[in-house]
Rosetta silent file (secondary structure, phi, psi, omega in degrees, C-alpha in Angstrom):
SEQUENCE: MKPAIELYISTVRLLTIMDMVNMPNNGFKKAIRSIEDWAAKQSYILEDMDSEAHERIIHNFNVIMDSIDHEVLSTPIGELTVEAN
SCORE:     score description
SCORE:     0.000 S_00000001
   1 L     0.000  137.586  177.499    3.843    0.637   11.949 S_00000001
   2 L   -67.069  141.343 -179.524    0.385    0.866   13.350 S_00000001
   3 H   -52.927  -42.307 -179.836   -2.044   -1.679   11.852 S_00000001
   4 H   -64.464  -34.910  175.006   -4.466    0.977   10.659 S_00000001
   5 H   -70.331  -43.138  177.370   -1.751    2.810    8.820 S_00000001
   6 H   -58.047  -45.736  179.951   -0.409   -0.402    7.295 S_00000001
   7 H   -63.931  -44.541  179.425   -3.906   -1.348    6.102 S_00000001
   8 H   -59.310  -49.266 -178.044   -4.514    2.103    4.636 S_00000001
   9 H   -62.069  -42.863 -179.693   -1.230    2.116    2.729 S_00000001
  10 H   -64.948  -38.525  179.011   -1.766   -1.418    1.477 S_00000001
  11 H   -63.560  -47.820  174.898   -5.253   -0.495    0.359 S_00000001
  12 H   -55.938  -46.391  179.816   -4.011    2.496   -1.644 S_00000001
  13 H   -66.402  -38.133  177.965   -1.381    0.311   -3.293 S_00000001
  14 H   -59.035  -46.240 -178.711   -3.975   -2.442   -3.993 S_00000001
  15 H   -61.466  -40.530  177.798   -6.228    0.007   -5.795 S_00000001
  16 H   -62.576  -44.907 -179.413   -3.289    1.233   -7.886 S_00000001
  17 H   -67.380  -38.892  179.287   -2.205   -2.265   -8.826 S_00000001
  18 H   -59.967  -40.275  175.902   -5.797   -3.216   -9.740 S_00000001
  19 H   -64.125  -42.053 -179.396   -5.839   -0.261  -12.185 S_00000001
  20 H   -62.372  -35.609 -176.658   -2.417   -1.314  -13.589 S_00000001
  21 L   -97.285    8.416  177.088   -3.589   -4.835  -14.393 S_00000001
  22 L    55.848   45.212 -177.261   -6.962   -3.656  -15.709 S_00000001
  23 L   -63.693  131.203 -177.648   -8.840   -5.845  -13.254 S_00000001
  24 L   -71.414  148.326 -177.943  -12.449   -6.165  -14.468 S_00000001
  25 L   -78.243  -27.389 -175.479  -15.174   -4.683  -12.289 S_00000001
  26 L   -65.255  126.601 -179.135  -17.669   -7.487  -12.859 S_00000001
  27 L    91.745  -27.559 -176.909  -17.796   -9.668   -9.746 S_00000001
  28 L  -109.683   -6.163 -169.047  -15.435   -7.280   -7.951 S_00000001
  29 H   -55.363  -48.187 -174.879  -17.487   -4.077   -8.295 S_00000001
  30 H   -66.101  -46.839 -178.796  -18.979   -4.053   -4.786 S_00000001
  31 H   -62.915  -38.841  178.869  -15.669   -4.988   -3.153 S_00000001
  32 H   -65.418  -44.177 -178.586  -13.720   -2.359   -5.125 S_00000001
  33 H   -63.938  -39.494 -179.060  -16.238    0.343   -4.167 S_00000001
  34 H   -63.468  -41.106  179.222  -16.046   -0.781   -0.525 S_00000001
  35 H   -65.191  -48.111 -178.780  -12.203   -0.604   -0.590 S_00000001
  36 H   -61.414  -44.547  178.611  -12.182    2.806   -2.271 S_00000001
  37 H   -61.015  -46.768 -178.778  -14.808    4.137    0.177 S_00000001
  38 H   -63.370  -44.955 -178.018  -12.857    2.833    3.210 S_00000001
  39 H   -62.233  -41.918 -179.729   -9.544    4.237    1.918 S_00000001
  40 H   -62.623  -37.954 -176.988  -11.080    7.645    1.293 S_00000001
  41 H   -74.267  -27.733 -179.292  -12.589    7.735    4.789 S_00000001
  42 H   -90.096   -5.677 -178.392   -9.265    6.625    6.369 S_00000001
  43 L   -56.295  -24.834  178.016   -6.931    9.061    4.696 S_00000001
  44 H   -61.173  -24.388  175.677   -7.159   11.270    7.805 S_00000001
  45 H   -50.826  -42.910 -178.667   -4.941    8.678    9.539 S_00000001
  46 H   -92.879  -38.538 -174.919   -1.971   10.008    7.675 S_00000001
  47 H   -64.750  -27.560  179.312   -3.050   13.542    6.919 S_00000001
  48 L   -72.041  -21.327 -178.466   -3.451   14.416   10.624 S_00000001
  49 L   -73.675  -36.555 -173.384    0.184   13.634   11.266 S_00000001
  50 L  -173.718  146.210 -174.441    1.602   16.250    8.933 S_00000001
  51 L   -66.785  -25.910  177.099    0.297   18.088    5.903 S_00000001
  52 L   -99.237   -1.603 -170.635    2.841   16.310    3.630 S_00000001
  53 H   -63.951  -40.576 -178.295    2.765   12.946    5.390 S_00000001
  54 H   -55.776  -57.240 -177.335    0.226   11.321    3.103 S_00000001
  55 H   -59.644  -46.101 -178.416    2.136   11.892   -0.095 S_00000001
  56 H   -64.737  -43.881 -177.042    5.534   11.099    1.465 S_00000001
  57 H   -70.473  -45.449 -179.829    4.430    7.913    3.190 S_00000001
  58 H   -61.466  -43.553  179.860    2.583    6.526    0.142 S_00000001
  59 H   -61.059  -50.413 -177.759    5.562    7.335   -2.105 S_00000001
  60 H   -62.976  -38.756  175.808    8.142    5.798    0.222 S_00000001
  61 H   -61.766  -43.288  179.412    6.032    2.670    0.750 S_00000001
  62 H   -67.940  -34.976  175.400    5.677    2.248   -3.030 S_00000001
  63 H   -61.310  -44.284  178.584    9.485    2.716   -3.502 S_00000001
  64 H   -60.784  -51.705 -178.651   10.012   -0.060   -0.975 S_00000001
  65 H   -62.284  -39.026 -179.480    7.451   -2.383   -2.545 S_00000001
  66 H   -69.081  -21.953 -176.263    8.761   -1.735   -6.060 S_00000001
  67 L   -88.247   -1.707  179.707   12.271   -2.691   -4.998 S_00000001
  68 L   -88.916  125.625  178.674   11.173   -6.233   -3.910 S_00000001
  69 L  -127.079 -176.193 -176.477   11.816   -8.849   -6.498 S_00000001
  70 H   -62.214  -38.383  178.669   11.818  -12.663   -6.742 S_00000001
  71 H   -59.576  -45.303  177.015   15.396  -12.782   -5.441 S_00000001
  72 H   -63.840  -42.849 -179.488   14.512  -10.848   -2.321 S_00000001
  73 H   -70.732  -19.873  178.598   11.431  -12.938   -1.687 S_00000001
  74 L   -89.689   -1.112  177.914   13.534  -16.115   -2.068 S_00000001
  75 L   -58.297  131.081  176.535   15.951  -15.083    0.711 S_00000001
  76 L   -54.784  145.717 -179.834   16.073  -17.789    3.365 S_00000001
  77 L   -57.066  130.986  178.488   14.066  -17.133    6.511 S_00000001
  78 L    90.652   -7.062  179.839   16.186  -15.215    9.043 S_00000001
  79 L  -104.479  -11.542 -179.733   18.719  -13.930    6.434 S_00000001
  80 L   -80.457  129.087  177.007   16.840  -10.942    5.016 S_00000001
  81 L  -125.650  153.247  177.762   17.880   -7.594    6.455 S_00000001
  82 L  -124.902  132.415 -179.069   16.669   -4.104    5.662 S_00000001
  83 L  -117.940  130.965  175.009   18.894   -1.075    6.087 S_00000001
  84 L   -86.913  143.708  176.139   17.674    2.554    6.306 S_00000001
  85 L   -80.900    0.000    0.000   19.714    5.291    4.680 S_00000001
């Protein structure tokens, strides 16, 4: 994955998680606005690939991230494998 795409997808997920945990804006207000502004300006990275790419890529990334739990993260180094369907 290209670094710019990875950063964009991670930023979109970060903003979603921040909303889910009701992160307060005080102290974070400027950083949150900067992240939101950057993400909005970078959405073209995915949208230029395909008209449906943005929605599909964000959804699939979230499915992958949501499937990771403590057990997966505790897998010894070198033993974790990922299989595509």
